C-alpha positions, 0 to 999 in steps of 0.5 A: 499499500505504501510502496504505490504512493506518490512520493514527494522530495524530502529534506534533512532538517524537514518536520513532519506529524502532526502527533500519531500520524505515519509518513513514509520515506522512500530512500534510494541508495547508491553505493561508491564502487570504492567502498568495496570490502567496506562495511556500509550503514544507513543512518536515520536519526528522527524524533519518531519510531522508525521501521526499515522495509527490504524487499516488502519485509520489515528489516530493523527498528530505528529508534534514537531513543533506543540507540538503534539508528543504523541499518547494516547494508552489508557486512563487508561490500562485494563486487556481485552485491547489488550497488544500487537499492531502494529501502522504505522508511515507516516512521511514527510521528511519537517518540519512544515515550509517546509525545508528552508536552513538556515531560514525559508522563504529560498529556500528548501534545496533539500538534508535536512534529519530529524532525528527520535529522540525519539520513545518510550512507556511511562506511563503518569502522568495526576495528575503531568501535570494538576499541571503543567498547574495549576502552569503555570496559576497562575504565569503568573496572578502572573506576568501579572497582575501587582503589582496593582492588588491583583489578581496577589499576590493571585496567586502568594501566593497560587502558593507558597502554592501549592509548600509547600503543595505538595510532589513531592514523594508522590502523595497522596499531589497532590489533596490538592495543586490542591484544592489551585488552584482550589479555585482561579479558581473558584472565578468569574468575574463581569458582566461587564468583557470583554468576549473572544470567542475562536475557535479553528483553523488552517490555512493551507496555500493551497502551500506555503513553501511546493507544493499543494500535500504536503497540502493534507497530511497536511489537514489530520494530522491537521484534525485527530488531531482534530477530536481526541480532539473533541472526547474527549472534546465535547465543543470544536469547530473548524473554518475550514478556507481554505476549498478548493484547487485544485490539478491536471491539469483537476481534476475530479468534487468535486476533487478540495476541501481541504475537497474533498482531504480528503473525496478521500484520508482519507474516513474514517476521512472525514465521521468522519468530516461529523459527527462533522459538524453535531454536530455543533463543526467542522465549515466551514467558508470561503465562497470562493474557496480559501483564494485568494489575496485580491487585484490582482484578477479581479472582475470576479475572486473575484465574481467566488471565492465567487460563487464556494465557497458558492456552494461548502458549499451548497452542501457538508454542506447544507448551505452557509457561513455567515462569509468571513474569510480571516485572511493572505492575504496582503491587502483588495479590497475597492470593496470586501464589495459589493461582500460580500453582492451580495453573502450572506455574512455580516461578515468579519474576519481577523487580517493582518492589524496588521502587518502594518509596519507604522500606527497602524490601529485604529480598532478592530470592526468596519463596512467596507464600499466599493466603492458602500456604501455596509458595512459588520460588521468587527472584527479583532481578538485583540490578532493579531494571528490566532495561539494563545496557550491560554495563560494568557498573550494572553487573556490580550492583547486580552483585552488591545489591543483592539481598540473598548472597550466601544462600544464592549464587546466582540472579538475572540480568534483563537488557533491553530498552523497554516501557516502550519497546526497543529491546537489546543492542549489539552494543550491549552484547558486546560488553557482555561478551567481555565480561563473561569470565573477566577476573574482578567481575561477576561471571556473566552468561547468556542464559533462559529463565529456565536456566536461571530457576533450575540452579535457583531451585538447586541452591533453594535451601538456605532461602527465607519465606515471605507471607502474604501480600507484595505491597508497592509502597508507591502508586496508592493513587491507581487504586482510585484513578480514573473511576469510570474505568474502575467502575467499568471493570467491575460491572463488566466482571458481574456481567460475565458472571452472571451470562456464565451462570445463566447460560450454564444453567440453560444448557443443563435444562436444555440440551438444544441451548447453544452455550455462546463459548466463542462470543464469551471468550471474545468478551473476556478477552476485551475485559482482560485486555483493560486490566493492563497495568497502566489501563486499569489503574488509570495511568494511561493518556486519555485516547486510552482510556476512551478506547477501554471505556468503549470495551466496557460499553460493548460488553455491557451491550453484548452481556446483556444480549447474552443474557437475555437469550440464556433467561429466554431458553431457561425460563421460556415456560415460566415467562409464557403468560397462562389463562387465568394465571395471576400476573407474576414476576420472575426473579433470579438469584446468581450468587451462591447463598439465598437472599431476601430483598427489596427488588427494584428495576431501572425506571424510564430516566434510568434511575431506580424505581419500586416495581409497580405496587401490584407486584410484590416487592421483597423477595426471597430467592434460593442460591443459583435459583429463581422465585415466582412472585405472585402475591404482595409480601408484607413485611414483618416490620415495615421501614419507618422515616421520621423527620424531627423538628431539628431536621434530622431524620431517622430511619428504622427497619426492626434490625437498624436504626439510624440517625442523619443531621441535615448534612446527610452525616450519620450520628447513630447506627445502632444493631437493634437486637443487640442495642449496640451502637456503631459510631461513637458519641460526637463523631460523624459517619458518612462524613465527605472529606477533601485533601490535597493531591499533589505528588512527588511527580507522578500524577495520576499514580501517586497520593503521597503521606502527606495529603493526610495532613490537608483534611477539610471536611466537606460541609457546604450545603446545596441542599438539606437532607430531606425524606425522599421515601416516606417508608414501608418497604423502602425508605430513603434520604437525599442531600446535596452537597459542593465539594472544592470550588467547582464539583456537586455530590448528590447521596441517596441513603436507602433503608430497605426491609428487613436489610442490616445495612444501609445503602449509599447512592452517591453521585460526584461530578467531579471538576477539581484538580489535584484533589483527592475525595474520600468518605469516612466512617468512625466507628465504635470497634477497636481492633489492631487490624481491619480485615479487606476483601481480596481475589478469593479471600480476605487479608488483614492489615493494621490499623496502627502505624507502628512500623515504617511497614504500617504507615507505608500502607496508609492507603490500600486496595480492597475489592468489595469490602472492609471490615473492622471487628472485635468479639462478638461485633463489627462494621463492614463498609461494602462497595460496587465500583471502588478499590482505594481504602483505609482503616487507621485506628477506628476510622474506615475510609473509602476513596472515591 
């Protein structure tokens, strides 16, 4: 398509754009005959990400930020080789890290243009390059090994001798200079030296500072460069994580992986990748559909991440992954070890906890134990990065920083540009070749994840065990950022659960019902894609948010249709009106316990309303079952709602009693059977509070502990508390507040008959910047630990700040509930779309 376009002349220094546009360049080259026997490169430098095409195939990425600015045309020009040829360069008008205006993580500049700064045909002097790499390694050894190490002086004097021997105008002196360096590099280590397992790596975020669609080209640019390197460096191994992703609202089967993006858009490249997978050099790792957030997806979502990921690896590469590879997620749930073991994985690699702001994590190699006692062997690369460059400094840090020296003598070293793609370079490999077994430096070997973990397993007898969550002491704001994404995730998880329950029951009852397996798989994959660790947390640009919300809309639409089809099949006879029969309402319960509730449904304007009075509204439905409700049911104790002379309102239903002031704050919440009051005297629950939110750097990611010092209760009343429903089966009250300078909050507080809890329907029109809204519930309960729901279980965290490990968790994540209980009594705070929470002393807080 690009080749047949009409091209115009372009000049070095010219700019192209705007942001996210693509420009194609036709490059016609003529190599001088005088360059016979020389190594010839095509050099291209620009602000954008480029890719060279030759003979209609991609051959190499060109990214200045990734130190890839030249394409080797020939390593030694032969007379028989073509001296004239045509290349095409595909230039994306965005950088390796998007197009942030003013800083990397700022919103993209829509009018940014990229400049072509160099386009040249050059002779590359390989001998000079090798000399420079020799000198770089020697000078780093001299500078970094320290005065107490004789090897630093040997390296320094060798470098000095090389300078004396080498005449830069006389290439015949180069071999002697290089021989001096080789003598140093060939002096071997002792047997006890630490071994570094180096693996090529290229972390590609499926979406972050660029949209999903740009990731397709990032994969191609990065992976074609890796394959090109492998063709000339047969020892190179490349651990390819982030193997899967999706694009398109309802993708064709198998149109959802980063691998499959490459297969469908770049089939020639994919065939080359398959060859190197078979050779054991291109190594798919990970085990999940995407590198998902490690905290917020539900238990079922995490199971599906592993299920879809492992199924893909089995079908495409003939094996499942034995390592869970999740280097860049903002914390790791205590449920993950059990899920890993259940999916055939016993090894785990990450490095993100090196970002802890307060406490340094005490291990790099250890056993991680989950809430059920399951254990996985876990390794954090001690260099605290997945984007190393093969420098001496990084090797020394890997050994010095290793907190498990003496227990194990091996560690991982992941080299290559990442996050925005890029991957390894030839210079990184050439550096490490010189350090493979050089006295004074750790032993460096090109390795694989399996080789690393196999030797760690053999050395594991002295390893320590870490029990519970791996909590990242940073990026606590990602539990709350982008509220619509959080709400979409929770709702779509529920929708897919309900569709599967109803469809399973339908097929069990009627073998003629077609279980919607393919449709459900497509919808699950859309949901799993949005759980990528920069999408669900909200740490992505607006373009990605818009895509994610569109995907949620599609899941809701298609899910509702599938649910309706299952109900029609399952309850066909029940839904048929019969002559002379009493009108009835069919009520389904997709949960696994019996429920007694007042039924409501959306009215014409989308708001919740009670069913018409001719239908009963308090129903009991068995677990995973249904009830046909025909006759009105009168509750034993109706709800009463009374307004007092001072404007306060009391609500009671025979189970609990509540009293609210004019601003909607709870002053009393009492369990009537026990007479126990839940709110301390003089305190207000359902108290909204506004905090300043000015983090040190990562704006969408972080909320810092010092925000707690800026608490301002929300007290500006727009509409005072008034009765909306006076009682019977349901009572409710409403009020409105002004939040900050420009935002409004409206809340309806509902008490249903026979219900042991209050419901708060809260709507906020949010127009604030760098503010953080929470709602607080002080309770009359004393406990040193609060309990939080996580995937398939719960976790306890301290309510005090005795240690730095305690106060670093000033803002934590939870799923549908958090609970503070003492013997015989407790209070729980439930939610349907929030994740950020805290429990300090006796105050339960939900971040809105």
